[in-house]
N, C-alpha and C positions, 0 to 999 in steps of 0.2 A: 303459963298463962298461953303461950306460945302454941300448946297444944290446942289449948281449948279454943284458941282465935280460930285457928285451919280448922277444927271441928265446925265449926258454924259457920266458917268459908262453906266448907264442903257441903254442911245440911242447906246451907240458903242456894248454893248452884243448882241442888239437885231439885227444891224445893220450886223455884222459880216457875220451870216450863212444866212440870203438874199444875201449879197454878193457875198457869195461863190456859193448857189445855181445858181445865177446869170451867173456864169461862169463858174460853172462843165459843163463836155459836156456825152455822154453816156460812150464815152470810160474809163472816171473817173470810173464811175459805174460798169463797166465791168474787170477795174484794182482793183477793191477792190475783185472782184469773183476771180481773178486769186491770187492774193496775200492769202487769205484764204486757197487755194489748193495748194500753190507753197510746196514743200518739195525737199529733199534731199534723203529720205530715199526708200525705193524701199518695194511694198508688200511684195517680198522675205525676207528682213531683216526681218521683224515683224513676220512672220509666222515660222521662222529658231528658232527664240526667242522662241517662242508660243510651237513646237516641243521642243526644248531643256528643256525647263520648265518642260516640261509631261516627257520626255524620265527622266529627274533625278529623279523625284518622284516615277516613275514606277518602278525605276531598284534600289533604293535607297539603297536598304538593300542588291545588290549583290554586291556588292565594299566596301573595308575598306572606314572609311572617309577618313584618311589621303588620299585615292589616288581620291576621289573622287572632294577634298578640290579645286587644279587648276582648274577641268575643272568649275565649280561654279565661283568662283571668276573670271574668265576669260571672263564668259558670263555677270555677273554681271560688271565688267569694259565695255564692249561693250554698254549694255544696255544703262550705265552712258553715253558714247560718243555719242552716236543716240540722246539721251534726250536733252545733255545739247553741243553738240558740230556740231550737225547738222541739220539744217531747217528740221521743219516738223508740219505738221498739229497739230489742236486742237485735234484733234480725234484720231492723231497719238500719240498727247504726252501723252492721257490718258492711249493708250493702254503700251506706254511702261512704263510710270509709275507704270503701274499692275505688267509686269513683272519684275520690277528693285524690287518691294515690294515681289513678288514670290520670286525670287533668295536669295533677302536678309532670307525671313524666312528657304529656305532650305540651307543657310549657317548658320543661326542659331543651323538649327540641326547639323549640322555635327560637327562646333564649341561645341557644347555642347558633342556629342558622345568623342570629343576629349578633354573635360575634359579643355575648355578655357571660364570661366564661363564671364570674360571681354569683349569678343569675341561676346557670347549671346546678353548681352547688350544692347551692338553699334548694332550688325543688329537687333535685336530687335526694336530699334526707328526706324534705316532707315526704315523695312518693314513698319511701322507701318505711318512714313512719306508717303511713297508714299502709301501707302494705300487710304489714306485720300486725296490725291492730283485724285488717279484716283477714286473716290466715292466707292469703294468696299471695304464696312464693314465687310463681309466674311473671309476678307484677315486679316484683323485686331483680327478677332477671333482665326486665325491659329496662328499667332505672340503669345495670350495671353495664345496659347497650348503648345509650346515648351518653354513660359517661364515658364509656371505652372510647365511643368517637370524639369525642370534645378531648379526650384528652392525648387523641393521634391527631387531630389538627392543631391541638396548642403543642406539639414537639414534646409531650410527656410519655414516651412510649411504655414505659418503665409502671405508671400510672395506670394506663390500658391494660398490662398485662395483669396489672389486679384486681381490675374490674371485669374482664372478660372471664378470670379466672373465677372469681367467686360470682358471677353469674351463672356461670355455667353448674355449681355447687347445687345453687338454689332452682335453674330451672327446671322442669317435667321433662324427664326423658323425652329424646325424640321430637320435642315440640317444638313449635315456631320459634319461640325464643333459644331454646339449644341449637338448633341449625342456624341462627343469626350469629348467636354467641362464638360458634366453632368459627364459622370465617371470620369473624373480628381479631377471634385467638389467632389464627393463621396470619393473618396481614400484619398484626400485632407484631408477633416474630420476626415478619418480614422485614419490620422496620426496624428491629433491633440485630437483624443481623444474622438470627438464628436459623440457618438455612436446614438443618435436619428437624426441628420443633417444625420449622414453617411445613415442611414437607410432609409431616405427619397431619397437621391439624387440617392442612388442604384437601387431604388422600378423604381426611373423614366431611369434609365440605361437601366435597365429590361424590363422594356416597350418597350425601343424602340428597346431593342437585338429581342422581338418576330419578326419582321418585316425586320433585317438585316441579311446577308447574312452570311453562317460560316466565309467565308474566305473574308479578302478585301486585293486589292491590293494598294502595294503603301507607301507612305511616308501619305497620306494625307487619305488615307483608313478607312473607317470605318466596323467593321465586332463583329460579338457575341463573337470569340474566343478570343479578345485583351476586349472585357467587363468581361469575365469572368475571364482572365486573373489579370486586377486591381483587381477584387476582391480579387483574392489571396494575394494581396500583402494589401490591405485591412482588410483581415479578420486578418493575420498575424499582421499588427499594432496595432488592438485589442485584442490581447492578444489570439484570437480563431481559434486554432494550428490546430486543426483538419479539421474544416471549408477551414482553409487556405490550408491544404494539400488536401483536396479533389478538391479543384476548380484548384489548381497547378497542378495538375496531372490529369485532365479533358482537363484545356488548352494545356498541352503538349500534350497530343492526338491527339488534334485538327492540334497542328503545326505540329505535324511528317507527320498527313495525309495531309496536305495544299499543294496545287499545286504551289503554291508560296512560294518562300524562305520567309522566315521568322525568320534569324538566333539569331537577337538580342531579340526578343519578346520570342524565345524559348528557348535561354539563362537563359533568368530573370524568364520564370516561372519556369526553374528547379531550379536556386537559390532561387525563393522562396519558394518552395517544399523543399529543404534542407532546409533554418532556420525553417521551421514547423516541419521535421523530429530530427532537432537539439532540440527546444523546447519540442519536446513530448519524448526526451530520448531512440534519434533510433540516435546516432552518426554515424554509418558507414552507413545506409541508406543516412545520410546529405551527408558523404564526397563523395558518389559514384554520389549522383545527381551533387554536387558543379562543379565535374571534369569533367562531361559529358557537364556541364554548358561551362566550360572555354574549354574546347579542342578543338573547332572552331577557325578558326582563323580571325574572326571580333569582336577583344578586344577591347567593349568600356568605357568609363569613367564609366556611369552606375553600367555594372556589376563589374567592380576594386571595386566601391563602396558596394554594397552589396555583395562581395564575403569579404571583409575585416570586414565586420558586422559579417557573418558568421565565420567567426576566431575567432572574441574576443568573442563573446558567445563557442566555442567550448573551447577555451582556458581559458574559466573564469571555464565552467563547467565540461570539461574533461582535468584539467593541464597535465595527466602525460600519456593520450592517447598517443601511439606511433604515430598509423597515422594522427590524430589531429595534433600532433607535426609535421610531415611532409608535411602536406597540407598548415600550416601557413609558412614552408621554402618553398613550390614550390610557393605560391601566394607572397613571397615578391620578389621572382625573378620575376616573371610576371607583377606585378606592379612596 
């Protein structure tokens, strides 16, 4: 019985395609083609998402994060609706997945700037998943770039090291994401106190720097000024305060002359300079640099964290200095 059953199953499996072929018509095959190209989405729908992603990234630093969030979130919801509630072609699905991923990376940066670590983690997971669906590993590298930054500013350098390493594994060789992650790797090793590993990664970053524009535009830009700014942070973490002061001063000079706004990067460089001044026994210069950094209208979480670190060091080293006490009061109001 088993042999007969098997034979009948095999025979049926062979005959079904044959019968289907016999009864098919040319219209059947034309239907296959029409279904492959059937869509409810216009080219303008996808192009408008592409333009919106570009504009958000290019003008990211021009608005406070709280104002950017509704725009980016509504675009992400729109991309979700197109992807899951409208018929689309496979090619359009890949494009939509790519836009979903990029919008989630942008939202992760906004969440980081607003101090919402829970959102950062969830958005990074979403962006990574859609980058895989879109078969775009570079977006995965940008995911790890924001994850690395968020971990560093949250006091989790080992998590930052994991993110930078994983990002470099998927970043296209010598691409913008690879350059950024190499610089990230350097400052992560500095934060961990790994001097040799820092020196190796920093040398690679500076090799890239020689071929980069001085100024870079947008959220996903890469430029020489950023690498110099990262140097200031790294030297400070390693206790090389004179080198940190020099690098921060150089970075500030570049950002002040930049034709493109980079208020957060400028403020971070000024806070690095303030930290260096404080460590070198120059409290007045430290307070002046810190107040300049916090004078703008785009105050983000990373700036508050740096400023609190400076306040802590000043209160420990100069507990009776009136200007340092006043700065602490100003900072508590600000944060």
